[in-house]
KEKE-3310 file (N, C-alpha, C; in steps of 0.2 Angstrom, whole numbers, plus 5000, padded with zeros to 4 digits):
npx = (4692:4679:4668:4665:4648:4635:4625:4606:4600:4587:4574:4587:4600:4617:4625:4638:4631:4636:4650:4655:4648:4650:4664:4673:4681:4685:4677:4663:4666:4680:4676:4663:4674:4684:4671:4671:4682:4683:4688:4678:4667:4656:4648:4659:4658:4663:4658:4652:4643:4637:4626:4622:4610:4610:4604:4605:4612:4622:4642:4651:4667:4680:4697:4704:4698:4680:4663:4646:4630:4618:4603:4587:4580:4582:4591:4603:4617)
npy = (4104:4118:4127:4144:4148:4163:4165:4171:4185:4189:4191:4190:4201:4213:4215:4224:4226:4213:4210:4220:4217:4201:4206:4207:4217:4231:4248:4254:4261:4253:4241:4245:4252:4238:4229:4237:4238:4225:4212:4203:4191:4183:4166:4163:4172:4187:4203:4217:4226:4233:4236:4220:4211:4194:4183:4169:4150:4157:4159:4166:4176:4182:4191:4176:4172:4164:4161:4155:4160:4157:4155:4164:4152:4141:4125:4117:4113)
npz = (4984:4987:4979:4987:4990:4991:5000:4990:5004:4998:4981:4971:4969:4965:4954:4956:4970:4977:4973:4984:4993:4998:5001:4993:4990:4994:4995:4987:4976:4971:4968:4957:4945:4946:4939:4929:4923:4915:4923:4931:4930:4925:4925:4918:4907:4903:4912:4913:4920:4932:4937:4936:4938:4950:4953:4958:4956:4948:4944:4951:4943:4950:4954:4952:4961:4967:4968:4974:4968:4978:4977:4989:5001:4994:4996:4993:4991)
capx = (4690:4676:4668:4659:4643:4633:4616:4605:4593:4580:4575:4592:4607:4618:4636:4643:4633:4637:4658:4656:4646:4657:4671:4681:4683:4684:4673:4660:4671:4684:4666:4663:4683:4684:4669:4673:4689:4682:4690:4675:4665:4648:4647:4664:4659:4666:4651:4655:4635:4641:4619:4619:4604:4611:4596:4603:4612:4628:4647:4656:4678:4686:4705:4705:4692:4674:4658:4642:4627:4614:4593:4584:4577:4587:4597:4603:4624)
capy = (4112:4116:4134:4144:4150:4167:4167:4176:4186:4192:4190:4195:4207:4215:4212:4227:4223:4205:4210:4223:4210:4196:4208:4206:4223:4238:4250:4255:4264:4248:4234:4249:4248:4233:4228:4240:4236:4219:4209:4200:4184:4178:4161:4162:4177:4196:4206:4226:4229:4233:4231:4212:4204:4188:4176:4159:4148:4161:4156:4173:4174:4188:4187:4168:4169:4159:4162:4153:4161:4153:4159:4162:4146:4134:4125:4113:4119)
capz = (4989:4984:4978:4992:4990:4993:5000:4992:5008:4996:4976:4968:4973:4959:4955:4960:4978:4977:4979:4993:5001:4999:5003:4986:4987:5003:4993:4980:4970:4969:4963:4949:4943:4943:4935:4921:4918:4915:4931:4937:4924:4927:4922:4911:4903:4905:4912:4914:4918:4939:4938:4933:4940:4950:4952:4960:4950:4944:4948:4947:4947:4952:4953:4956:4968:4962:4971:4967:4971:4980:4977:4992:5002:4993:5003:4993:4988)
cpx = (4684:4674:4662:4654:4640:4626:4615:4599:4585:4581:4582:4597:4610:4623:4639:4640:4635:4648:4658:4654:4649:4665:4676:4683:4682:4682:4671:4663:4677:4680:4669:4669:4683:4680:4669:4678:4689:4688:4685:4668:4657:4649:4651:4663:4662:4661:4653:4649:4639:4629:4616:4616:4607:4605:4599:4605:4622:4635:4652:4661:4675:4693:4707:4701:4687:4671:4653:4638:4621:4605:4594:4582:4578:4593:4603:4612:4628)
cpy = (4116:4125:4136:4149:4156:4164:4172:4178:4185:4189:4191:4198:4210:4216:4216:4227:4217:4205:4214:4217:4207:4199:4206:4213:4226:4239:4252:4254:4259:4243:4240:4249:4242:4229:4233:4242:4229:4214:4207:4197:4181:4169:4161:4167:4184:4198:4215:4230:4225:4229:4224:4210:4199:4187:4170:4156:4152:4157:4162:4172:4181:4185:4183:4165:4169:4160:4160:4156:4158:4155:4156:4155:4138:4133:4116:4116:4113)
cpz = (4980:4983:4983:4991:4995:4995:4998:5000:5001:4986:4970:4974:4965:4959:4957:4970:4982:4979:4982:4997:5003:5001:5001:4984:4993:4999:4987:4976:4968:4967:4959:4946:4943:4940:4925:4915:4913:4917:4932:4929:4928:4924:4916:4910:4907:4907:4916:4915:4928:4941:4939:4940:4942:4953:4960:4955:4948:4948:4945:4952:4948:4952:4955:4961:4966:4969:4969:4971:4971:4979:4987:4994:4998:4994:5000:4989:4984)
residu = (MET:SER:THR:PRO:THR:PHE:ALA:LEU:ARG:GLY:GLU:HIS:ILE:THR:LEU:GLU:GLY:LEU:ILE:LYS:ALA:ALA:ASP:LEU:ALA:GLY:MET:GLY:SER:VAL:ALA:ARG:ALA:LEU:ILE:ALA:ASP:GLY:ALA:VAL:ALA:VAL:ASP:GLY:THR:VAL:GLU:THR:ARG:ARG:GLY:ARG:LYS:LEU:ARG:GLY:GLY:GLU:LEU:VAL:ALA:LEU:ALA:GLY:GLU:GLN:ILE:ARG:ILE:GLN:ALA:ALA:GLY:ASP:ASP:THR:GLN)
# end
């Protein structure tokens, strides 16, 4: 089973923005609560900063789902 990727359109995306854009949480308030509750991990470490900038290469895990961040212009998967 391969890990799905999220391709950045710009230089970075915030953790909260990723959760909303990848449709892992329906509303921003839900995304904020999940992050604040320690339910999100970046590269295996719990992350509670909703403004954490993801620039490519990171693996984000939430509720049994994982998604790999792909930097803009990086065509490798």
